[in-house]
Phi, psi and omega in degrees: 000159183286129174279108193215101183274331173210168182292134181233137189291160182299315179305313173305311177303316175308310178299316182299314178302317182293320172303317185297314180299315181292328184291317180295329179286323178279330170303317177295344179267357179099353187283139184245350174229158178207151184255162182299322184293330179288321182286331179296331181296323188282352176240015188040054176238211180237162179299321184296320178298314179303311180303316185292324184291309185297325171300338178301327189251007175086018180257134173238121189265173175248137181299336180265332184251344185074210181250146174284123182300315174304313176301314182301316180298318178296314182291322181290322175299322176296334175276315186281324191269152173276168177290336180233161176298129180279127177272134183233146180252143167255130181243123173105096180260050169279204179298315180298311178302319173297320179300321175297309179302314183296325181299314182271357183298125175081357174282145176263100176238176177277005178229160180215124171288101193266346187206148174238147182224146181206162179256000170283114185296340176293336181268324186295136177092357178259155171270118185238118179060029182088355187237136175290137173260123179256152177288151180309324184300336183271355188309309188292316177300312179297323180295315181293321182289331177259003180051064181262126174231009175226138179221152179251121176256113187231050186256163174302155185300322183295341180258354195297312183299315177303303189293324173301325181289323174300320182293321178293316186293336180276351177112007181292140178250348181210139183230127165269107192254126174263353179286134183277070180210152179276125180269131177256082182245184176314129182298341185278355182258128182279126180241128175237113184256135177253095179269107185287327179294318179296320183294322181290316180300320176299314179298317174294323177304308182288337177292319183288317180304316175298319175298321175298320177296316178297320185282334177277000000 
């Protein structure tokens, strides 16, 4: 189960995940200690923000010695990870869905994409990027059998709302949504939408802004 002593904001959880990924990278390079200003760089934040984030997991560093990398990885893991591997499903095995499966294929995480789903009969029954693809008609049965409560939604925007409701009916409690649309489902279900068009437009805007600053 998730170790949660008090409510923590989504942004804090996001930063903690990024910190841990960076910590694992520098640990593999042989580094045993890290400073708050180093972690601040990877989230474009401040050292003060990093210290507040790490206090959420009970970690207090030393201004002269920093934080122990291994201890931080363990403490963040105690907060973010479940005691058992979380089973996840992917719905929509188009180009984006395949890319998601390929990205996580072979990675050792605290979650596992155990099944994929699509409405195209040509994809169903096949092994795609190491995961069996089922027809949407089998969704309820497969979810119950594998105790799946988290799903990744990678379907066309016109199908997203209908599929999301199907997922909720199957017992899903959280959805990572790649369709650029607002999903109106049960308020008890956590929805996180990754709108790549918006993210790219934001990136281009700041690219132009930085260029204007240099030229000015």
